[in-house]
N, C-alpha and C positions, 0 to 999 in steps of 0.2 A: 598474582602475576599473570600476565596475558600469555595464552598459548599461541605461538606463532601460527600454528595450523589453523586456528579459528579465524585469523585474519584472512587467509586465502579462501576459506569456505565462505566467509561473509563478503568477500569481494564478489564471489559468484552470486550470493543472495542479493547484494546490492545491485549488481548489473541486471539480474533477473527483474528486480522491482522497477528499476529505471527504464529497462527496455520494454516492459510489458504492462506497466500499471496505469499509465496515463492514457485514458481514452480522450482523444481530442478531435476537434473539428479540423478538417483539412480543406476540402473543396468548398466552393461557394454554395453548392447544393446542401452540403452537410451543415454549413453555418446557417443557412436559411431554415433547414429542418430543426436545428437546435433553437433558433429564435422562435419558431412556432411552438416548440416545446415550452419555452419560457412563457410565452403568451398563454398557453394552455394552463400551466400551473398557476399563473397569476389570476386567471379567470376562476379557477377552483378556489383559490384563496379569497377572492372577492365574494364568492358564493358561500364561504364559510365551510366548505366541504373538506373532510379529511386533512385537517390543517398540518399535522405532522408529516404525513406522506407527501402532501403538496409542497411544503417547504423543502423537504429533502429532495424531491424531484427537481424543484427549481434550483436548488443548490448544485445538483449534479449537472444540470444543463449549463449553469454558469461556469462550473468547473471545466467542462469540456470546451467552453468558449474562451477559456483562459481569463475569465473575469473572477479572479480568486477572492478579492474582498467581498464581492456580492455573494459568492459561494459560501464563504465563512459566515456571513450574516444569515443566509438562508438556513444553513445547518444549525446555527444557534437558535433560530426561531423554531425549527423542527424540535429541538430538544426542549425548548420552553413549552411547546404544545404537548410534548410527550417525553417526560424525563426518563422513561424506560426504553427509549427507542435506540437500540444498540447500533442499527445501521447508520443513523445520523451521527452518532459519535465516531464510528469508523470513518465515515466520509469526512467529518470535520478533521480527524487526524490526518487523513490523506491530503487534504488541502494545506494543513500546517506543514506536513512533510514536504510538499511541493514548494512551499515558501521558505523551506529550511528553518522553520520554527519548531525545532525538534522537541523541546521540553513540552510545548503545548500539544504537539502530535502524540507524544508518549502518554500524556494525561488522557487524551481522548481515546487512544487505543486501549489503555488500561480500563477506562470506564466501559468501553464496549465489551471487553472481556469479563468485567465484573457482572455486567448485565446478561451476557451469554458466554459462559466459560467453555462452551463446546465449539466456538466459532474459529475455525482454522485461519480464515483470512485475517481476522483481527490479530491473532497471535503472530501470523507471518508479518503483518505490517508493523507490529510491535518490535519484532526482531530487526527489521530494517531501520526503524527509527533509533533503536538502541545502538545498532552498528554505527549509524551516522554520528552518534555521540561518543564513539570509541569505547563503548561499554561492551566489549567482546564477549565476556562470560555471560552477562545478562542476555545479550543478543542470541548467543548460542542456545541458552536455555529456552528462550521464547521460540526459536526456530524448531527445537526438538519438540516442544509442545505442539506447534503447528503440524509437524510431521506425524505425531501420535494421533492428533485429532482427525487429520485427513491427508494421508500420505499421497493419495492420488492427486489432490489439489496441488501440493507442493511439487510433485513430479511434473505435473502439467505446466506449472509456471516455469520450471527449469527448462522443459522441452521447448518453450516458446522464446527462449532467449539465446544469446550468443555467449553466455557466461563461460561455457566450456571452451569455446574458441578463444576467448580472452585469456583464459588461463593457459591454453596451449601456446598462445603467442608469447606470454611471459616465460614459458618454459623454453621456447626457442632462444630467447635472449639469455636465459640462465639454465642451460641443459643439465647441470649437476645439482639443481636445487631439489633436494629430497622432499621438502615440504610441498612444493608444487606437484611433484609426482604423486604424493600421497593425496593431495586435494583432488587431482584428476581421477585417481582411483576411487575415492569416495563418491565423486559425482557419477562415475560410471556405475558404481554399486547401487546408487539410488535410481 
């Protein structure tokens, strides 16, 4: 049975991820710079240099340009070039998460963690995708793993969001909610 407390904690985690995870192009100059990045990686691929890294870099540039189908393809090509490339799996998972393809995202994050069990970012991303599937206990366990692996990373991600403010807003609407009070206390403790 789901612990209601975990729902509020993962609301904070989800807000954290959505508010801080997507690096994207905004200004015309940023778009132009990303397009140059695309061209740079395409040139590396034509030369046959560092295929896995070049495909992954190309995928990340496409991701930031919001060209997600091309990003997915580039990440998959990076994995073909180097099946042990945990970063490409994590990035593939992030693209699937952005597209709300949670099952595929989960599989990619799990593969990244299988290749590098010490990677807090992949564990954190796994927590988010599990939360999005309403698998709160699994999400909480992945979150705890991420915190054990790199508590500073998890804290930094929380500090860059308005997750706490969102929970405080919910508390204003429901001031007697003891679970919200407890969630805010846990966030303060972290």
